[in-house]
C-alpha distance (Angstrom), angle and dihedral (degrees) to the residues before:
residue distance angle dihedral
X1 . . .
X2 3.78 . .
X3 3.78 137.5 .
X4 3.81 86.5 -92.8
X5 3.79 89.5 83.5
X6 3.79 89.0 73.4
X7 3.82 106.4 84.8
X8 3.78 124.0 -136.5
X9 3.81 86.9 -116.4
X10 3.80 89.8 63.6
X11 3.83 92.2 51.4
X12 3.80 94.3 43.3
X13 3.83 93.2 47.7
X14 3.81 90.2 47.6
X15 3.82 90.7 51.7
X16 3.81 89.3 51.0
X17 3.81 87.6 56.2
X18 3.84 95.6 41.8
X19 3.80 100.4 41.6
X20 3.80 105.1 25.2
X21 3.84 102.9 26.2
X22 3.81 86.8 -130.3
X23 3.81 94.0 144.7
X24 3.79 136.1 38.9
X25 3.79 92.2 -156.9
X26 3.78 143.6 -0.2
X27 3.81 124.2 -154.0
X28 3.82 117.3 -157.4
X29 3.76 130.9 -165.6
X30 3.80 138.8 170.0
X31 3.77 117.5 -89.6
X32 3.80 116.7 -107.0
X33 3.83 90.6 -99.8
X34 3.84 89.1 51.7
X35 3.84 91.2 -129.0
X36 3.81 100.3 111.2
X37 3.79 143.3 23.2
X38 3.79 113.4 -117.2
X39 3.81 138.4 -178.1
X40 3.79 110.3 -96.3
X41 3.80 100.3 177.2
X42 3.79 142.5 -5.8
X43 3.82 127.0 -157.9
X44 3.77 125.4 -147.7
X45 3.83 120.0 -120.0
X46 3.78 115.4 -80.2
X47 3.79 98.0 40.3
X48 3.74 112.3 137.8
X49 3.79 125.3 -120.1
X50 3.82 89.9 -115.0
X51 3.80 91.7 54.9
X52 3.79 89.5 48.4
X53 3.83 90.4 52.9
X54 3.80 89.6 52.5
X55 3.81 89.8 54.3
X56 3.82 92.6 44.6
X57 3.80 92.0 51.6
X58 3.76 97.0 38.3
X59 3.80 105.2 152.1
X60 3.73 124.4 -136.3
X61 3.84 112.6 -95.1
X62 3.81 92.3 -105.4
X63 3.81 92.6 55.1
X64 3.77 122.3 94.0
X65 3.82 128.8 -177.8
X66 3.80 88.7 -111.9
X67 3.81 95.1 55.0
X68 3.78 102.6 30.1
X69 3.80 117.6 19.9
X70 3.81 93.0 -174.1
X71 3.78 131.4 29.9
X72 3.77 118.2 -113.1
X73 3.80 99.6 -141.1
X74 3.80 121.6 105.6
X75 3.80 120.6 -139.8
X76 3.78 142.6 171.6
X77 3.78 121.4 -135.8
X78 3.78 143.8 178.8
X79 3.81 119.8 -151.5
X80 3.83 124.3 -172.9
X81 3.82 106.2 -139.1
X82 3.79 136.3 166.4
X83 3.76 124.0 -122.8
X84 3.78 112.9 -154.4
X85 3.79 111.4 -155.6
X86 3.83 124.9 119.4
X87 3.78 87.7 -24.9
X88 3.80 135.0 9.8
X89 3.79 108.9 -96.6
X90 3.76 129.2 177.4
X91 3.79 116.1 -137.2
X92 3.77 134.3 178.6
X93 3.80 116.4 -125.6
X94 3.80 117.6 -155.7
X95 3.80 114.2 -157.9
X96 3.75 127.6 -165.2
X97 3.84 103.6 -160.0
X98 3.77 105.7 -163.7
X99 3.80 107.4 157.5
X100 3.80 118.8 -156.1
X101 3.83 88.7 -127.9
X102 3.81 93.3 61.3
X103 3.82 118.2 105.8
X104 3.84 112.7 -89.2
X105 3.75 92.9 -117.1
X106 3.82 92.5 54.9
X107 3.84 92.8 45.1
X108 3.81 90.0 51.8
X109 3.83 92.3 47.4
X110 3.80 93.0 51.3
X111 3.83 96.0 40.5
X112 3.83 94.3 49.5
X113 3.83 93.2 48.3
X114 3.82 99.8 39.9
X115 3.82 93.4 94.9
X116 3.80 92.4 49.3
X117 3.79 92.2 57.8
X118 3.79 94.1 40.6
X119 3.83 91.1 50.8
X120 3.83 90.1 49.2
X121 3.79 92.0 54.5
X122 3.79 99.7 70.7
X123 3.80 110.0 -162.7
X124 3.82 100.9 45.2
X125 3.83 109.7 138.5
X126 3.79 102.6 -177.8
X127 3.80 130.2 31.8
X128 3.78 125.0 -170.3
X129 3.77 131.4 174.9
X130 3.82 115.2 -152.8
X131 3.81 128.9 -168.4
X132 3.84 100.9 175.2
X133 3.79 127.8 43.7
X134 3.78 93.2 -121.1
X135 3.82 88.9 62.5
X136 3.82 87.3 65.1
X137 3.81 94.5 57.9
X138 3.78 119.2 120.4
X139 3.76 91.3 -113.0
X140 3.81 94.5 51.6
X141 3.78 93.2 45.6
X142 3.82 89.4 51.0
X143 3.81 89.8 51.4
X144 3.81 90.5 51.4
X145 3.79 90.4 48.3
X146 3.79 92.7 49.9
X147 3.80 87.5 54.2
X148 3.81 85.7 55.6
X149 3.85 92.8 59.8
X150 3.81 96.2 -96.5
X151 3.79 112.2 118.2
X152 3.77 128.0 -172.2
X153 3.75 139.1 56.0
X154 3.76 128.4 -51.8
X155 3.75 120.2 -122.3
X156 3.76 120.5 -175.0
X157 3.78 115.4 -133.0
């Protein structure tokens, strides 16, 4: 696949986040025909990381915690977070959410196109790929960031 799978809406919405701080997060998904990546949801500034995770993991209506502890849909997302170290810096976190429970075909689609979307979103500082919900926790994301030369605590805007 080529960069053409990333829609103009994805790029424009990302620029609104990057340049105008219009969004706290963006969640992306493949279109129903699987031919392009589209914006699924945008979150206004001030939304916490925990609220974002709830949106990212939102289960299908027929799912319940008792029957399906994790959703089976893959997604990409960008979240604008602050790193507090020697100075407060804002960074953009790109997440490839590819849960183990997702169908093989969907996992392959998202995994093989992750780099295309990430490369199209110029300005991303940190990229993580997560397969289990616990990998998305604040603590685990901080650990991944520290491995990427950023040290400190994360504070959501």
